[in-house]
Phi, psi and omega in degrees: 000134187244143177262003178085174180083187182273014182252042190319122176075001184257190181269149177298162181302138181258141177281141180308139181241166177293174182302315186288321178294323179300320179294320181294323178297320179291334181285342180279133185285148174281164178299134179088001177251145177280143179285122182270130177285142177294147183297133178283147180285126182277118177282138178293140181280140178288142178294171182300326185276003180097164180081188181252145178287133182289116175295155178301139180080354180280129178304136180299142179082001182254134177291145178294342180273351182280152179293141181289340181279125180294144181271132178283136180291148179298140179284134176269139180285123182289143177281136182287326180228095177274177179300324178297314179296319177298317178297320180295318180300316181296320180292321176298317180296321179296318177295321179294322177296317181295317178303316180298313178301315181299313180297322180294315184293317182294323184280342182275345180291137176290138182248136175228156175269098186248325183257119182222146177280152178201163179295129179087009179293136181303146181281157178294139181233197179292153178075184182231133182247129173251135170260115182254125185237131167251106184268162176269025180295133179253016179302131175088358179272134174282163175302326178295316181292320175302321178289319180299318185271358179053048181265341191072163178271171182299323181295320183291330182273006178090009178078165178067189178236141177233177185244113175284331185226129174228120181223152173243120173260113182256119176258126186276160176262002180228200184276359174300143182296146171294163182230139172243113188245132177263137175250110179305136185295337178271005183300133178271115179221170178278123178261113185310122176084358187221020179071210184254138183190183178291141189295329182286342179290336180300326182290317181291331181280312188226019174069197184301320181300313181290326175298314180297316180296322182292319179293319183293320179292324182282331184255338183079009180257133177278127179277130180261331184218159183221134175219139182222141178220138181263181181304305184297317176302315182300310181297322181290323178293320181294315179294330180298324181263015175080021180093166182240129182283126181221148175248116184260126183290316183231154174298142184236135174213133180241116180296332183289320180253353180060030175265130177239132179230118181290162176286155174111173181281130187201174175254118182269126173279183186301318183292317180286328176295315177297321178296322182295313183285342181261344190291128174218354177252071185208156178296338180275356179232064184295337179268015176053249187293330181294318178290322180299314183292329176291321174296323178300315180294322178298317185292316180300322178298313179295321180293313182294320181294322181288325176296325181282000182274157177295333179298334177264313183293322183268358177263107185299336182284346175251321187292311182288324167300326177295317181296323182280335184262330186296313185298319181287342180279342190252151168234131181232166176293158182297338180265000182267153181224175183302320181296328175296317180295318180297320178298317176299313182297320181295320181291330181274358185292346180270013182298316183288333180263003179087010180277358181228133175283123180244134183200162171254148179300133185300134180238170184262346180208171183290343176289344175061030181270325185241137181274148172285112190298316185292309185290321180295324178292322176298321182292313184290327177295321180294318177296320183295324184258009181056041177247166182293136179286132179298145181297331180293337184264357177268125184235116178224000000 
């Protein structure tokens, strides 16, 4: 059958087709030709040991059917706050808290002008000297508190403020033991500009500055720091730490303050602690002021040691009341700061264990009015040079 034209027996002219159509047309056999099957894909033969034979150039361990492009592992979302960042944040907050507490405490301490230069002032020598004063100031006490603490009112005490306690804390620059020295309040010394009188009257006449000048002229020791505490502040500090543990050798009773303390180991609250350090009219204190200053040193040793224990520092019911009461209880020189006070307290912590030399300036009689010139000079020379105090100059 012929379709005409010059294509005898052939196909009519075909319109050009796209690539895929053209390929299909070529796959159809012409008349008289056998249809050829497309070549089958040769699958790689598995080796004798099993698995597939690795084609040349194929990365080891990759199946020939796998895509040649390596697949990227899914990205993990990073944590914004990991354990390290949380710990760092807590540390920073803690440091900021400590800095804030430190600034608050340092700024809350009462400041007084106590240390002043003057003509003839002793030169600085070895070690560091603190003048520690316990005044009978009743400022801030209500009538009820005055009755509770058995202080009496200011009018009954003669008005003004006097010093019940005068001590020098000497911190050494070498391995020599620190010293806590008591100056009896009735000691007769020269008061600059006011003749001769009891050393505690210098405070009532001219305040801290005159007292510092009087002590420096009498001892030849230059004072580097000054700290003062009154009746109310002393009792508040003791109560803040839950009282101070003391062992009393003999029962004590003072008719002047009507304070009674039984014998034995016990915890003294603020009122009884104040009575203990002030008591001198008792059968347990036959040497009057000499026994009182010795009791004062014992109590300060127990107080400092107890404050430095973990039972106080780690107990929030004692630590935070101490932080709130201590700054208001203290008065320090304008140039003194909290770190100076902590350094002194740390050095004095060894009073109870014998790590600090405790003594009273040598006197000639039980009245403690006159100092022994020879022994007191040996004592002051040893402190000035940071050398060991001769045993003959130690009075306990």
